[in-house]
N, C-alpha and C positions, 0 to 999 in steps of 0.2 A: 492534576493530570496535565502534563506538558506535551504538546504536539509540535514536531519539527518537520517541515517539508525538506527532506534531504535532496530529493530530485524532482523537479517540476517539468522535465522535458520528455523526450521520446528517444527513438533510435538514432535521430539525427545528431551527430557529434557537435557539441556547442560548449564554449568555455563557460558561459553563464548558466547553463541548465544541464545538470546531470539527468540521467534517465530516472524512471519512476522509483520513488522510495519515500516512506513516511516513518518516522520514529515516534513512538508513544512511550512516555516515561511516567510511571506512577511510583508510589513509595516502594513497591516490591518488584515491579515488572519493568522490563525494557523490551518492548515489542516492536519488531521491524515488519512493516508491510511492504513487500516487494524489495528487490535489491538489484536494480539495473546498473549499468556501467557508471562508475563514479561514486557509488554509495559508500564504499569503505573510506575513501578520503573525506567525504562529507561527515561521516561519523566521527572521524578524528577531529574535524573542525568543531564539533559539538562537545569534545572531551569525552566521547564514549568509545570504549574499547570493544573489540569483537567479543571479548570475554564477559562483558557486561550484559550482552544480549541474553534474554531468557527464552524468547519465542520469535520465530519467523513465520509469517503467513504470506503465502504466494497467491496472488489473485488469478494468475494463469501462467503458462510456461513460456511465453514469448521471451526472446533474449533481452528486450529492454526492460523486463520485469524480473529476470532471474539470473542474468549473466554473471553477477558477482558472488553467486553461491559457491562456485568452484574456488575462486580465490579466497573466500572466507574460510572454507573448510581446510584448504591447503595451508593457510596461514596458521590455523589452529594447531597444525602438526609441527610447526617450527620448533625445534628442540630447545632453543634458548628462551622461549616464551613461557610465562607462567601457565601451569596446567589449568584447564577449565574446572572450576569448582562445582558448578551445577550443570545438569544436562540441558543442552540446547535442543528445544523442540521445534522441528520444521514441519509446518502444516501446509497442505495444499489440497486441491481437488483430486477426484479419482484419477489415477494414472500417475500420481506423484512418485510412487515407488518405482514404476517402470521408467519414468523420466530420470530418476536418480541412478537406477541400474544402468541405463544407457550412458550416463556420464561416467560411471565407473568403467564401462567398456573402453571409453576413450582415455581415462586418466588413471585407472587402476587403483592401487592402494594409496596413492597420493591423496585421494579424497575419501578415504575410509577412516572413520574415527571409532574408538571404543564405544560400546553401547552406553557407558556411563557419561559420555561426553556429548552424544547426539543421537536423537531418534527421529525417524521419518514417519509422519502420521498422515493418513488420508481423511478427507472430509467428504461426506455424502453430497454429491453434486446434483442429486435428484430433488431432495427436499431441503438440503442444508442441515446445519447442526448448530447447537449452542453449547459453548464450552466455558467452564469456570476454572480459573487457576490463579495462583498468587492473589492479587486483590482486584482482578478484573474479570469481566465476562465478555466473551466474544461470540457474536452471532454471525454465522456465515450463510449467505443465501446465493443460489445460482443466478448468474447473469446471462445476457444474450450476446456472447462474443465468441467464446470457444467452449467445447464440451466441458472443460474443467473450470470455467470462469466463475469466480465468486466475488461478491462484495462483502465487506466486513463492517459490523457495528461493534464498537468497543465501549463498554460501560465501565467507568472508573470507580474507585472506592467510595466516592461521595455521590454516585449516581450520574456523573457527567457522561455525556455520550458524544462520540465522534464516529462518523461513517465515511468509509473509503470505498468508492465505487469500483475500483479496478477499471478495466476497459469493458464497455458495454454499449449496446443500443439502448435507446429509451425503452423502458419496460415497467410494468406494474410492480415487479418484484423489487426494483430499485426504490421506487416510491415507498413501498411497504417497509423495507429495511431502514430507510432514512427517516421514518416518521418521528417528528418532534425532536430530531437530533440537535444538540447544541452547536455542532460543527459538521458540515457536510463537504467533504473533499471529493469533488466530482470531476472526472475527466471531461475535457472539452477540446478534443484534439484539433479541430479545425474551426475557423470562423463559420458563421451561419451559411454563407454563400458557397462554401467549399465542403459541405457535408460528405463524408465518406462512409461506406458500409461498416458496421460494427463499432462505430464510435459516436459519441455525443458531440453537440455543438454548444456554444454558450447559451443560446436561447433554450435548447432542450434541457440543459442542466438547470437553468433558471426555472423552467416549467416544473421539473421534478422537485426542485427545492420548494416551490410554492405549493404544490400538491401535498408534499410531505410536511409542510409547516415547520421547516428547519429554522434555526435562529441565525445561522450565518452560512454563506456559501463561499467555497474556495474553488476556483477553477484551476485545474492542473492537467498534466500530460499534454503540454502545449507544443505544437509544431511551430516552426519559424513563421509561418503565415499568420499565426495569432498575434505576432508582434506588430503587424501592419495595420491592424484595425483595433477599435475600442471594444474588446470582448466583454469588459465589465458592463458597458452600456447595452450590449446585445443581451446579456443575461438579465439585466434589470428591466428589460422590456416584458419579461415574464414573472420576475420575482422582485418584490419591493423591499426585501430586507437587505442587510449589508452584503456586498459581494467584493471579493478580493481575487485578483489574478496572482497565482502562486509564484513565489521566487524561491530559489534554493536557499536554505538555512532560515527561512521565515518561520517564526514560532508563534504558538498560541497557547496561552495558559488558561485553562478552563476554571481552575481554582475549585473552591467548594461551592456546590450548588445548593 
């Protein structure tokens, strides 16, 4: 199972950091977690076409996590491109269908695909759900950010596990879904001294990683202020395992466990 940080940034436009997105590749699945601005170009850098994607999971509906859904669908309709062979499944919390219908109000048929090319599916954001497809299992659990917010735990074909927090406050549900994960990709929007509501800091991410007993912590969703301090050191004050500050196109290969 190969994990690529496509976007490690936020809504702030930056050359070095695209907005939030993570690509997970297994033998049979190409799973995209969020797709903020810059995602499609980052996919191309990885040699991955929009037609290679099998699933998209949206942690919530803020633009820095969803803004390139419209360009992706529009590009799929481009008449000179190869037809999508398999159905792209787009999953998100409750309200996703309304969110998509509102986009259709703005863009009309330009973002409508045949049913055999794309389906929109909602996940229960009260209790969460566990889904199995291709050669992976995805567990979604509600987080403390927006009503539709979800974190995702992806288990690969050999039992490897990666957890993506999405945006959230520190909460017990995050620790539970991240339990014993091989890789924990956790948002750490601002340094410890600049905590903002609805988001984690490096120390809070480290604390969640320690409580969950994860094997490796990756800090992502980084505002420019995070570049001015040692966020890895702040996380390590609470978590003694390996910590990495995410960069765009950084990869992790979990291999066989």
